[in-house]
N, CA, C and O atoms as a Tinker XYZ file with bonds, in Angstrom:
   256  protein
     1  N     18.234000   15.598000  -29.058000    73     2
     2  CA    19.150000   14.966000  -28.164000    64     1     3
     3  C     18.581000   14.592000  -26.896000    63     2     4     5
     4  O     18.001000   15.432000  -26.208000    81     3
     5  N     18.703000   13.407000  -26.542000    73     3     6
     6  CA    18.017000   12.838000  -25.281000    64     5     7
     7  C     18.999000   13.084000  -24.117000    63     6     8     9
     8  O     20.205000   13.172000  -24.351000    81     7
     9  N     18.528000   13.192000  -22.921000    73     7    10
    10  CA    19.348000   13.359000  -21.735000    64     9    11
    11  C     20.132000   12.123000  -21.433000    63    10    12    13
    12  O     19.723000   11.033000  -21.832000    81    11
    13  N     21.214000   12.236000  -20.764000    73    11    14
    14  CA    22.065000   11.109000  -20.351000    64    13    15
    15  C     21.131000   10.107000  -19.573000    63    14    16    17
    16  O     20.173000   10.516000  -18.917000    81    15
    17  N     21.444000    8.829000  -19.674000    73    15    18
    18  CA    20.680000    7.755000  -18.918000    64    17    19
    19  C     20.500000    8.027000  -17.570000    63    18    20    21
    20  O     19.399000    7.786000  -17.075000    81    19
    21  N     21.528000    8.556000  -16.790000    73    19    22
    22  CA    21.375000    8.696000  -15.338000    64    21    23
    23  C     20.449000    9.853000  -14.962000    63    22    24    25
    24  O     20.077000    9.979000  -13.796000    81    23
    25  N     20.066000   10.706000  -15.927000    73    23    26
    26  CA    19.158000   11.786000  -15.530000    64    25    27
    27  C     17.807000   11.615000  -16.024000    63    26    28    29
    28  O     16.937000   12.427000  -15.710000    81    27
    29  N     17.550000   10.570000  -16.814000    73    27    30
    30  CA    16.126000   10.266000  -17.284000    64    29    31
    31  C     15.356000    9.884000  -16.090000    63    30    32    33
    32  O     15.872000    9.252000  -15.168000    81    31
    33  N     14.105000   10.268000  -16.098000    73    31    34
    34  CA    13.190000    9.777000  -14.987000    64    33    35
    35  C     13.012000    8.305000  -15.101000    63    34    36    37
    36  O     12.792000    7.809000  -16.206000    81    35
    37  N     13.095000    7.572000  -14.021000    73    35    38
    38  CA    12.797000    6.203000  -13.921000    64    37    39
    39  C     11.355000    5.954000  -13.834000    63    38    40    41
    40  O     10.663000    6.728000  -13.172000    81    39
    41  N     10.805000    4.897000  -14.469000    73    39    42
    42  CA     9.465000    4.426000  -14.301000    64    41    43
    43  C      9.394000    3.849000  -12.908000    63    42    44    45
    44  O     10.273000    3.133000  -12.428000    81    43
    45  N      8.310000    4.203000  -12.307000    73    43    46
    46  CA     8.110000    3.583000  -10.924000    64    45    47
    47  C      7.956000    2.033000  -11.007000    63    46    48    49
    48  O      7.341000    1.519000  -11.941000    81    47
    49  N      8.526000    1.304000  -10.013000    73    47    50
    50  CA     8.410000   -0.098000  -10.097000    64    49    51
    51  C      7.155000   -0.537000   -9.218000    63    50    52    53
    52  O      6.798000    0.136000   -8.252000    81    51
    53  N      6.539000   -1.644000   -9.589000    73    51    54
    54  CA     5.450000   -2.218000   -8.911000    64    53    55
    55  C      5.917000   -2.596000   -7.509000    63    54    56    57
    56  O      6.932000   -3.287000   -7.419000    81    55
    57  N      5.299000   -2.225000   -6.452000    73    55    58
    58  CA     5.700000   -2.647000   -5.104000    64    57    59
    59  C      5.542000   -4.130000   -4.812000    63    58    60    61
    60  O      6.086000   -4.588000   -3.807000    81    59
    61  N      4.843000   -4.907000   -5.613000    73    59    62
    62  CA     4.611000   -6.315000   -5.345000    64    61    63
    63  C      5.686000   -7.097000   -6.100000    63    62    64    65
    64  O      6.384000   -7.890000   -5.468000    81    63
    65  N      5.871000   -6.915000   -7.482000    73    63    66
    66  CA     6.787000   -7.702000   -8.274000    64    65    67
    67  C      8.030000   -6.961000   -8.855000    63    66    68    69
    68  O      8.928000   -7.577000   -9.430000    81    67
    69  N      8.040000   -5.655000   -8.683000    73    67    70
    70  CA     9.101000   -4.805000   -9.091000    64    69    71
    71  C      9.157000   -4.640000  -10.623000    63    70    72    73
    72  O     10.159000   -4.118000  -11.112000    81    71
    73  N      8.153000   -5.050000  -11.407000    73    71    74
    74  CA     8.172000   -4.747000  -12.780000    64    73    75
    75  C      7.629000   -3.255000  -13.000000    63    74    76    77
    76  O      6.935000   -2.728000  -12.131000    81    75
    77  N      7.939000   -2.635000  -14.102000    73    75    78
    78  CA     7.474000   -1.355000  -14.400000    64    77    79
    79  C      5.950000   -1.142000  -14.171000    63    78    80    81
    80  O      5.174000   -2.000000  -14.592000    81    79
    81  N      5.505000   -0.090000  -13.553000    73    79    82
    82  CA     4.111000    0.137000  -13.288000    64    81    83
    83  C      3.387000    0.634000  -14.646000    63    82    84    85
    84  O      4.000000    1.272000  -15.501000    81    83
    85  N      2.108000    0.303000  -14.756000    73    83    86
    86  CA     1.410000    0.821000  -15.871000    64    85    87
    87  C      0.363000    1.884000  -15.511000    63    86    88    89
    88  O     -0.263000    1.751000  -14.459000    81    87
    89  N      0.148000    2.868000  -16.271000    73    87    90
    90  CA    -0.849000    3.875000  -15.874000    64    89    91
    91  C     -2.217000    3.355000  -15.516000    63    90    92    93
    92  O     -2.884000    3.938000  -14.661000    81    91
    93  N     -2.637000    2.342000  -16.099000    73    91    94
    94  CA    -3.963000    1.863000  -15.903000    64    93    95
    95  C     -4.080000    1.294000  -14.374000    63    94    96    97
    96  O     -5.136000    1.443000  -13.760000    81    95
    97  N     -3.079000    0.708000  -13.846000    73    95    98
    98  CA    -3.080000    0.033000  -12.543000    64    97    99
    99  C     -2.114000    0.661000  -11.565000    63    98   100   101
   100  O     -1.759000    0.049000  -10.558000    81    99
   101  N     -1.666000    1.937000  -11.868000    73    99   102
   102  CA    -0.569000    2.577000  -11.059000    64   101   103
   103  C     -0.933000    2.578000   -9.551000    63   102   104   105
   104  O     -2.077000    2.922000   -9.253000    81   103
   105  N     -0.182000    2.272000   -8.707000    73   103   106
   106  CA     1.291000    2.137000   -8.857000    64   105   107
   107  C      1.740000    0.636000   -9.197000    63   106   108   109
   108  O      2.934000    0.338000   -9.172000    81   107
   109  N      0.776000   -0.271000   -9.506000    73   107   110
   110  CA     1.045000   -1.597000   -9.809000    64   109   111
   111  C      1.223000   -1.829000  -11.229000    63   110   112   113
   112  O      0.972000   -0.931000  -12.032000    81   111
   113  N      1.669000   -3.054000  -11.624000    73   111   114
   114  CA     1.853000   -3.295000  -13.017000    64   113   115
   115  C      0.558000   -4.004000  -13.670000    63   114   116   117
   116  O      0.346000   -4.025000  -14.883000    81   115
   117  N     -0.212000   -4.538000  -12.768000    73   115   118
   118  CA    -1.385000   -5.378000  -13.306000    64   117   119
   119  C     -2.501000   -5.395000  -12.220000    63   118   120   121
   120  O     -2.282000   -4.972000  -11.085000    81   119
   121  N     -3.681000   -5.889000  -12.599000    73   119   122
   122  CA    -4.653000   -6.055000  -11.601000    64   121   123
   123  C     -4.382000   -7.114000  -10.654000    63   122   124   125
   124  O     -4.854000   -7.062000   -9.518000    81   123
   125  N     -3.602000   -8.141000  -11.071000    73   123   126
   126  CA    -3.097000   -9.181000  -10.145000    64   125   127
   127  C     -2.369000   -8.696000   -9.003000    63   126   128   129
   128  O     -2.640000   -9.078000   -7.864000    81   127
   129  N     -1.385000   -7.806000   -9.280000    73   127   130
   130  CA    -0.610000   -7.256000   -8.206000    64   129   131
   131  C     -1.465000   -6.279000   -7.306000    63   130   132   133
   132  O     -1.245000   -6.169000   -6.100000    81   131
   133  N     -2.413000   -5.607000   -7.941000    73   131   134
   134  CA    -3.242000   -4.641000   -7.119000    64   133   135
   135  C     -4.124000   -5.572000   -6.197000    63   134   136   137
   136  O     -4.401000   -5.182000   -5.062000    81   135
   137  N     -4.543000   -6.713000   -6.628000    73   135   138
   138  CA    -5.282000   -7.576000   -5.771000    64   137   139
   139  C     -4.558000   -8.275000   -4.689000    63   138   140   141
   140  O     -5.110000   -8.571000   -3.629000    81   139
   141  N     -3.313000   -8.539000   -4.957000    73   139   142
   142  CA    -2.361000   -9.140000   -3.988000    64   141   143
   143  C     -2.233000   -8.157000   -2.830000    63   142   144   145
   144  O     -2.393000   -8.495000   -1.657000    81   143
   145  N     -1.934000   -6.914000   -3.230000    73   143   146
   146  CA    -1.837000   -5.813000   -2.222000    64   145   147
   147  C     -3.118000   -5.618000   -1.347000    63   146   148   149
   148  O     -3.069000   -5.466000   -0.127000    81   147
   149  N     -4.248000   -5.636000   -2.071000    73   147   150
   150  CA    -5.553000   -5.479000   -1.318000    64   149   151
   151  C     -5.724000   -6.631000   -0.366000    63   150   152   153
   152  O     -6.178000   -6.393000    0.753000    81   151
   153  N     -5.393000   -7.896000   -0.721000    73   151   154
   154  CA    -5.528000   -9.007000    0.117000    64   153   155
   155  C     -4.545000   -8.915000    1.304000    63   154   156   157
   156  O     -4.851000   -9.369000    2.406000    81   155
   157  N     -3.434000   -8.358000    1.077000    73   155   158
   158  CA    -2.555000   -8.124000    2.245000    64   157   159
   159  C     -3.115000   -7.090000    3.201000    63   158   160   161
   160  O     -2.923000   -7.219000    4.410000    81   159
   161  N     -3.796000   -6.073000    2.709000    73   159   162
   162  CA    -4.371000   -5.039000    3.587000    64   161   163
   163  C     -5.595000   -5.724000    4.392000    63   162   164   165
   164  O     -5.701000   -5.595000    5.611000    81   163
   165  N     -6.441000   -6.409000    3.668000    73   163   166
   166  CA    -7.570000   -6.944000    4.301000    64   165   167
   167  C     -7.242000   -8.135000    5.332000    63   166   168   169
   168  O     -7.989000   -8.386000    6.277000    81   167
   169  N     -6.073000   -8.838000    5.069000    73   167   170
   170  CA    -5.667000   -9.833000    6.048000    64   169   171
   171  C     -4.970000   -9.331000    7.227000    63   170   172   173
   172  O     -4.791000  -10.068000    8.197000    81   171
   173  N     -4.555000   -8.091000    7.203000    73   171   174
   174  CA    -3.768000   -7.513000    8.343000    64   173   175
   175  C     -2.342000   -7.638000    8.286000    63   174   176   177
   176  O     -1.680000   -7.480000    9.311000    81   175
   177  N     -1.768000   -7.924000    7.111000    73   175   178
   178  CA    -0.340000   -8.117000    6.921000    64   177   179
   179  C      0.377000   -6.711000    7.068000    63   178   180   181
   180  O      1.543000   -6.661000    7.461000    81   179
   181  N     -0.275000   -5.670000    6.774000    73   179   182
   182  CA     0.271000   -4.269000    6.898000    64   181   183
   183  C     -0.124000   -3.712000    8.136000    63   182   184   185
   184  O     -1.135000   -3.012000    8.190000    81   183
   185  N      0.646000   -3.976000    9.259000    73   183   186
   186  CA     0.314000   -3.504000   10.563000    64   185   187
   187  C      1.623000   -2.936000   11.251000    63   186   188   189
   188  O      2.684000   -3.561000   11.258000    81   187
   189  N      1.457000   -1.778000   11.788000    73   187   190
   190  CA     2.555000   -1.149000   12.540000    64   189   191
   191  C      2.603000   -1.622000   13.909000    63   190   192   193
   192  O      1.583000   -1.616000   14.597000    81   191
   193  N      3.698000   -2.026000   14.344000    73   191   194
   194  CA     3.784000   -2.459000   15.834000    64   193   195
   195  C      3.526000   -1.334000   16.748000    63   194   196   197
   196  O      3.863000   -0.185000   16.461000    81   195
   197  N      2.884000   -1.675000   17.937000    73   195   198
   198  CA     2.506000   -0.598000   18.880000    64   197   199
   199  C      1.530000   -1.253000   19.981000    63   198   200   201
   200  O      1.107000   -2.406000   19.894000    81   199
   201  N      1.262000   -0.455000   20.918000    73   199   202
   202  CA     0.369000   -0.826000   21.950000    64   201   203
   203  C     -1.115000   -0.701000   21.476000    63   202   204   205
   204  O     -1.460000    0.193000   20.703000    81   203
   205  N     -1.964000   -1.620000   21.966000    73   203   206
   206  CA    -3.390000   -1.474000   21.461000    64   205   207
   207  C     -3.944000   -0.250000   22.215000    63   206   208   209
   208  O     -3.515000    0.054000   23.328000    81   207
   209  N     -4.882000    0.427000   21.599000    73   207   210
   210  CA    -5.544000    1.528000   22.194000    64   209   211
   211  C     -6.962000    1.158000   22.466000    63   210   212   213
   212  O     -7.685000    0.691000   21.586000    81   211
   213  N     -7.391000    1.387000   23.798000    73   211   214
   214  CA    -8.752000    1.084000   24.064000    64   213   215
   215  C     -9.767000    2.082000   23.550000    63   214   216   217
   216  O     -9.494000    3.275000   23.416000    81   215
   217  N    -10.847000    1.600000   23.289000    73   215   218
   218  CA   -11.977000    2.497000   22.731000    64   217   219
   219  C    -12.502000    3.279000   23.969000    63   218   220   221
   220  O    -12.950000    2.633000   24.915000    81   219
   221  N    -12.472000    4.571000   24.008000    73   219   222
   222  CA   -12.979000    5.300000   25.210000    64   221   223
   223  C    -14.392000    5.151000   25.449000    63   222   224   225
   224  O    -14.804000    5.314000   26.597000    81   223
   225  N    -15.240000    4.843000   24.456000    73   223   226
   226  CA   -16.657000    4.641000   24.610000    64   225   227
   227  C    -17.103000    3.213000   24.952000    63   226   228   229
   228  O    -18.289000    2.968000   25.172000    81   227
   229  N    -16.133000    2.256000   24.998000    73   227   230
   230  CA   -16.488000    0.848000   25.113000    64   229   231
   231  C    -16.944000    0.630000   26.603000    63   230   232   233
   232  O    -17.849000   -0.186000   26.778000    81   231
   233  N    -16.473000    1.200000   27.568000    73   231   234
   234  CA   -16.828000    0.845000   28.919000    64   233   235
   235  C    -17.882000    1.757000   29.618000    63   234   236   237
   236  O    -18.218000    1.584000   30.789000    81   235
   237  N    -18.352000    2.686000   28.859000    73   235   238
   238  CA   -19.252000    3.725000   29.338000    64   237   239
   239  C    -20.618000    3.467000   28.820000    63   238   240   241
   240  O    -21.210000    4.358000   28.211000    81   239
   241  N    -21.160000    2.297000   29.024000    73   239   242
   242  CA   -22.494000    1.845000   28.557000    64   241   243
   243  C    -23.618000    2.404000   29.331000    63   242   244   245
   244  O    -24.593000    2.882000   28.751000    81   243
   245  N    -23.518000    2.364000   30.677000    73   243   246
   246  CA   -24.534000    2.854000   31.606000    64   245   247
   247  C    -23.994000    3.539000   32.750000    63   246   248   249
   248  O    -23.854000    2.920000   33.805000    81   247
   249  N    -23.678000    4.742000   32.653000    73   247   250
   250  CA   -23.133000    5.544000   33.696000    64   249   251
   251  C    -24.092000    6.442000   34.490000    63   250   252   253
   252  O    -23.659000    7.244000   35.317000    81   251
   253  N    -25.431000    6.295000   34.222000    73   251   254
   254  CA   -26.384000    7.233000   34.905000    64   253   255
   255  C    -26.860000    6.598000   36.259000    63   254   256
   256  O    -27.650000    7.205000   36.982000    81   255
């Protein structure tokens, strides 16, 4: 006897296209969606808003 539909675990959806994820490319459904996500990371699309932080070692080149 299988559990009722509302208690069955849902397959996770691909965050890019919302299709069911596959174990080989989890959490994505395919290598295409994985590459789309990687491109978004590399191009800076996934950025949290906030103030820029200065590098503490950037201005201390010659303090002697």
